[in-house]
C-alpha positions in Angstrom: 0.1 0.0 0.0 1.5 3.7 -0.9 0.1 6.9 -2.0 2.3 6.8 -5.2 4.3 5.0 -7.6 6.6 6.4 -10.2 3.7 6.4 -12.6 2.9 9.5 -10.5 6.3 11.2 -9.9 9.8 9.7 -10.3 11.0 9.8 -6.7 13.0 7.9 -4.4 10.1 6.7 -2.3 8.4 5.9 -5.5 11.5 4.0 -6.8 11.6 1.7 -3.6 8.2 0.8 -4.3 8.5 -0.5 -8.0 12.0 -2.0 -7.4 10.6 -4.2 -4.3 7.4 -5.2 -6.1 8.9 -6.3 -9.3 11.7 -8.0 -7.7 9.5 -9.9 -5.1 7.5 -11.0 -8.2 10.6 -11.9 -10.1 11.4 -14.4 -7.3 7.9 -16.0 -7.4 5.7 -14.1 -5.2 2.7 -12.7 -6.3 2.3 -8.7 -5.5 -0.5 -6.6 -5.6 0.0 -2.4 -5.0 -2.8 -0.2 -3.9 -2.1 3.4 -4.5 -3.8 6.8 -5.6 -5.5 7.5 -8.7 -3.9 9.9 -11.0 -5.4 13.2 -11.8 -8.1 13.2 -14.5 -5.8 14.6 -17.2 -3.4 11.6 -16.6 -6.1 9.1 -16.2 -5.0 7.3 -19.6 -1.8 6.8 -17.9 -2.9 4.4 -15.3 -1.7 0.5 -16.1 -3.3 -2.2 -13.9 -0.5 -4.8 -14.8 3.0 -4.1 -15.1 5.8 -6.5 -14.8 3.8 -9.0 -13.3 2.4 -6.8 -10.6 -1.2 -6.1 -10.0 -2.0 -2.4 -9.5 -5.3 -0.9 -8.1 -6.0 2.7 -7.9 -8.6 4.3 -5.4 -9.3 7.5 -4.1 -10.0 11.0 -5.3 -8.5 12.2 -8.4 -7.5 15.4 -7.2 -3.9 16.2 -7.5 -4.0 18.5 -4.6 -3.6 16.4 -1.7 -2.3 12.7 -1.5 -3.8 11.9 1.6 -7.5 12.3 2.3 -10.4 10.5 4.2 -11.7 9.2 1.2 -8.6 8.0 0.0 -8.2 6.1 3.3 -11.6 4.8 2.9 -11.5 3.5 -0.6 -8.0 2.2 0.0 -9.3 0.0 3.1 -12.7 -1.1 1.2 -10.5 -2.5 -1.9 -8.1 -3.9 0.5 -10.9 -5.6 2.4 -12.2 -6.7 -1.2 -8.9 -8.0 -2.3 -8.5 -9.9 1.2 -12.0 -11.4 0.8 -11.5 -12.8 -2.8 -8.2 -14.1 -2.4 -6.5 -13.7 0.9 -2.8 -12.2 1.2 -0.4 -13.6 3.3 1.3 -10.2 4.2 0.2 -6.4 4.0 3.3 -4.0 3.5 2.4 -0.3 3.9 4.5 2.7 3.3 4.1 5.8 5.5 0.3 6.5 6.4 -1.0 3.9 3.9 -2.0 1.3 6.7 -4.2 3.9 8.3 -7.2 2.6 6.1 -6.9 -0.7 8.2 -8.2 1.3 10.9 -11.4 2.1 9.2 -12.5 -0.5 7.1 -12.2 -4.3 8.1 -12.9 -7.7 6.1 -14.9 -10.7 6.6 -12.0 -12.4 8.7 -9.2 -11.0 10.4 -6.3 -8.7 8.5 -2.8 -10.6 7.8 0.2 -9.6 9.3 1.4 -5.8 8.7 4.8 -4.8 7.6 5.3 -1.1 7.4 8.5 0.6 5.8 9.7 4.0 7.8 11.2 6.0 4.8 12.0 8.8 7.1 10.9 11.4 4.8 7.7 12.6 6.6 9.2 11.5 10.1 12.1 13.9 9.6 10.3 16.7 8.2 7.9 17.3 10.7 10.7 17.6 13.1 13.2 19.9 10.7 11.4 21.7 7.9 10.5 25.1 8.7 7.6 25.0 6.6 5.8 22.2 7.8 2.6 22.5 9.3 3.6 20.4 11.9 6.5 22.9 13.2 3.9 25.8 13.1 1.4 24.0 15.2 4.4 23.1 17.5 5.4 26.5 17.7 2.2 27.7 18.3 1.0 25.4 21.2 4.3 24.3 22.5 3.0 22.2 25.2 1.4 19.8 22.8 3.9 17.3 21.5 3.5 16.6 17.8 2.9 13.0 17.2 4.4 11.6 13.8 1.7 10.4 11.6 3.4 7.0 10.9 2.8 6.4 14.4 -0.7 4.6 14.2 0.6 2.4 11.7 3.7 1.1 13.8 1.2 0.5 16.9 -0.2 -2.2 14.6 3.0 -3.1 12.3 4.5 -6.8 12.9 7.5 -5.4 11.8 8.9 -2.1 11.0 11.4 -2.2 8.0 14.0 1.5 8.5 16.0 2.0 5.2 18.9 3.1 7.8 20.1 3.4 11.5 19.0 7.0 12.0 15.4 6.1 10.5 15.5 3.4 13.3 16.4 5.8 15.8 13.7 8.2 14.9 11.3 5.6 15.2 12.6 4.3 18.4 12.3 7.9 19.8 8.3 7.7 19.1 8.1 4.8 21.3 10.8 2.8 22.6 8.6 -0.6 22.4 8.8 0.1 18.3 12.6 -1.0 18.8 12.0 -4.6 19.2 10.0 -4.4 16.0 12.6 -2.5 13.8 14.7 -4.3 11.2 16.9 -2.1 9.1 16.8 -3.1 5.3 19.2 -0.5 3.4 18.0 0.8 0.0 19.6 -0.6 -2.8 20.2 -0.1 -6.5 21.5 -2.4 -9.5 25.2 -1.5 -9.8 25.2 -3.4 -13.1 23.4 -0.5 -14.5 25.0 1.9 -12.7 28.8 1.8 -13.2 31.7 3.9 -14.4 32.2 5.0 -17.4 35.5 2.9 -18.5 36.3 5.2 -21.3 36.7 8.4 -19.0 33.7 10.1 -17.1 34.0 13.6 -18.2 32.2 14.8 -21.2 35.5 15.6 -22.6 39.3 15.1 -21.5 39.5 18.6 -20.6 36.3 19.4 -18.6 35.1 18.7 -15.2 31.5 18.0 -14.6 29.6 18.5 -11.3 25.9 17.0 -11.2 22.9 17.4 -9.4 19.8 15.1 -9.8 16.3 15.5 -8.1 13.9 18.3 -7.6 15.3 22.2 -8.3 13.9 23.9 -5.2 15.2 25.7 -2.1 14.7 22.5 0.1 16.9 20.8 -2.0 19.6 23.5 -1.9 20.2 23.7 -5.5 20.6 27.7 -5.2 23.6 27.2 -2.9 25.3 24.7 -5.5 24.7 27.3 -8.1 26.0 29.8 -5.9 29.3 27.7 -5.0 29.8 26.9 -8.5 29.9 30.8 -9.4 32.4 31.3 -6.8 34.9 28.9 -8.4 34.0 29.1 -11.8 36.4 31.8 -12.9 39.3 29.6 -11.1 38.4 26.5 -13.0 37.7 27.9 -16.7 36.8 23.9 -17.8 34.2 23.3 -14.9 30.8 22.8 -15.7 27.5 22.3 -13.8 24.5 20.0 -14.9 21.5 20.3 -13.1 18.9 17.4 -14.3 15.3 17.5 -13.0 12.4 19.9 -13.1 11.0 21.9 -10.4 9.4 25.4 -8.7 13.3 26.8 -9.7 13.8 25.6 -13.1 12.4 28.9 -15.1 14.3 31.1 -12.1 17.3 29.4 -12.6 17.1 29.7 -16.2 16.9 33.0 -16.2 19.8 33.3 -13.2 22.3 31.4 -16.0 21.4 33.6 -18.8 21.9 36.8 -16.8 25.5 35.4 -15.5 26.3 34.4 -19.1 27.2 30.8 -18.2 24.9 29.2 -20.6 27.8 27.7 -22.2 28.9 26.3 -18.9 25.6 25.4 -16.8 23.0 22.8 -18.5 19.5 22.5 -17.1 18.0 19.1 -18.5 14.7 19.5 -17.0 12.9 16.1 -15.8 14.4 13.2 -17.9 13.4 9.9 -18.8 14.7 7.6 -16.0 16.0 5.1 -18.2 18.6 8.0 -19.4 20.2 8.2 -15.9 22.6 5.8 -15.9 23.9 7.5 -18.9 24.0 10.9 -17.3 25.8 9.8 -14.3 28.6 8.2 -16.6 29.1 11.7 -18.1 29.8 13.5 -14.7 32.8 13.5 -12.3 31.6 14.8 -9.1 28.2 14.6 -7.8 26.5 17.0 -5.3 23.4 17.0 -3.0 23.1 20.1 -1.2 19.9 19.4 0.6 18.6 21.6 3.2 15.7 19.3 4.3 16.4 15.8 6.1 16.8 13.0 3.6 16.2 9.3 4.4 18.7 7.1 2.3 18.7 8.9 -1.4 18.7 6.8 -4.3 20.5 9.3 -6.3 23.8 9.2 -3.6 23.5 5.6 -4.1 23.5 5.6 -7.9 26.0 8.1 -7.8 28.6 6.2 -5.7 27.9 3.2 -8.1 28.7 5.1 -11.2 32.3 5.8 -9.9 31.8 9.6 -9.2 33.1 11.6 -6.3 30.3 12.8 -4.0 29.4 15.7 -1.8 26.4 15.9 0.3 25.0 18.1 3.0 24.9 16.9 6.6 21.1 16.6 6.2 21.7 13.4 4.3 23.1 12.0 7.3 26.0 10.0 5.5 28.8 11.4 7.6 29.7 8.2 9.5 29.4 6.2 6.4 31.3 8.3 4.2 34.3 8.5 7.0 34.2 4.7 7.8 34.5 3.9 4.0 36.5 6.9 2.7 33.6 7.2 0.2 32.6 10.9 -0.1 32.5 14.0 1.6 29.8 16.1 3.4 29.6 19.9 4.6 26.9 22.0 6.7 23.6 22.1 4.9 23.1 25.9 3.7 26.9 26.4 4.0 27.8 27.9 0.4 31.4 28.6 1.4 32.3 25.2 2.8 30.7 23.5 -0.4 32.8 25.3 -2.8 35.8 24.7 -0.5 35.2 21.1 -1.2 34.7 21.4 -4.6 37.9 23.2 -4.8 39.8 20.4 -2.8 38.5 17.9 -5.4 39.4 20.0 -8.6 42.6 20.5 -7.0 43.6 16.8 -6.6 42.2 14.3 -9.7 43.7 11.4 -7.8 41.5 12.1 -4.5 38.6 12.4 -6.7 39.1 9.1 -8.7 40.0 7.0 -5.1 36.6 8.7 -3.6 34.7 7.2 -6.8 36.7 4.0 -6.4 36.0 3.7 -2.6 32.0 4.8 -3.1 31.3 2.2 -5.8 32.9 -0.8 -3.6 30.4 0.6 -0.7 27.3 -0.1 -2.8 28.7 -3.4 -4.1 29.0 -4.4 -0.5 25.9 -2.8 1.5 23.4 -1.3 -1.3 23.0 -3.6 -4.0 19.2 -3.9 -4.8 19.5 -7.8 -4.7 20.5 -7.8 -0.8 17.1 -5.3 -0.1 14.8 -7.6 -2.1 16.0 -10.9 -0.3 16.2 -9.3 3.0 12.7 -8.0 3.3 11.3 -11.3 1.9 13.3 -12.8 5.0 11.5 -10.4 6.9 8.1 -11.7 5.6 9.2 -15.4 6.0 10.0 -14.7 9.7 6.9 -13.4 10.5 5.0 -16.1 8.6 7.0 -18.6 10.5 6.0 -17.1 14.0 
């Protein structure tokens, strides 16, 4: 159960849903996905069967709200209908989806529930200054703000956390949740995302900094652009590539034109996910300067697997991993000067850049392969059913 899949938006949360569903189907399991209807103007994009996975759409077609009471009611009804027709062995919820199980009941009992804690909404409500949760917390300080996933975790047999930091956040909600938690890292396909054996630069005389994701303030894209401008004159062969759409696309395009950097800054806009592996191979340095808290970004893993030198903000919570495996660099979120300094550190030492790329790929091969993620989740299911 999930609010969205890659057909809605091509985000990391959505990628996790499809990777897991397709992977479980490939090893012999029957998988159904219940998700939200697309908006009316995109209704024709809905598919009911994809790679052996059956997809069911519920709720209103309004593009404004992912969650609504009618969405939960319809999801609960659809889940109960499917459960009555052909009982499931496991229900797997992502974020708030399992709340629907409180509203509708099947003829018999619900099967065991597994929830994945992605960390996004948990950490967002705690740290993002613009969220409604923070506004409430500032207005009424004596009322604790309870994460919305709390009710789904209460009902869950197991809580799959995408990393240790997310596990810690879940345990802080309720110490009893700790006994339910298990860590299963996100994973990617390193045979798809791999280094360019012929050299990663667009030409052998240029160096390309890459960002992929939503062009927004919360992702820190303006900070990256300012850091690039700081060092652009010193490094005339340096290029910046911003891949993705978002609210700042037009603003950034105008700024690049105003700064006369059209020949050195490329804004791709939204791209086909199938093209991303090649885009990574055309770059040298990957930067994720996000200023809102991340769970475990797929773009970081894809960049590491592609052999890029990786720089991320501390909002990505990769410091311990990068330090232990010498796989990347981190800076304080929002600190443009520190980011510029790290870029210069890499640019002045190409051998260091190469070593970071090699260590990053080795890290992915060891800990962040998609097949490990799928097998680990399958093991969670089997353990519950055996008990």
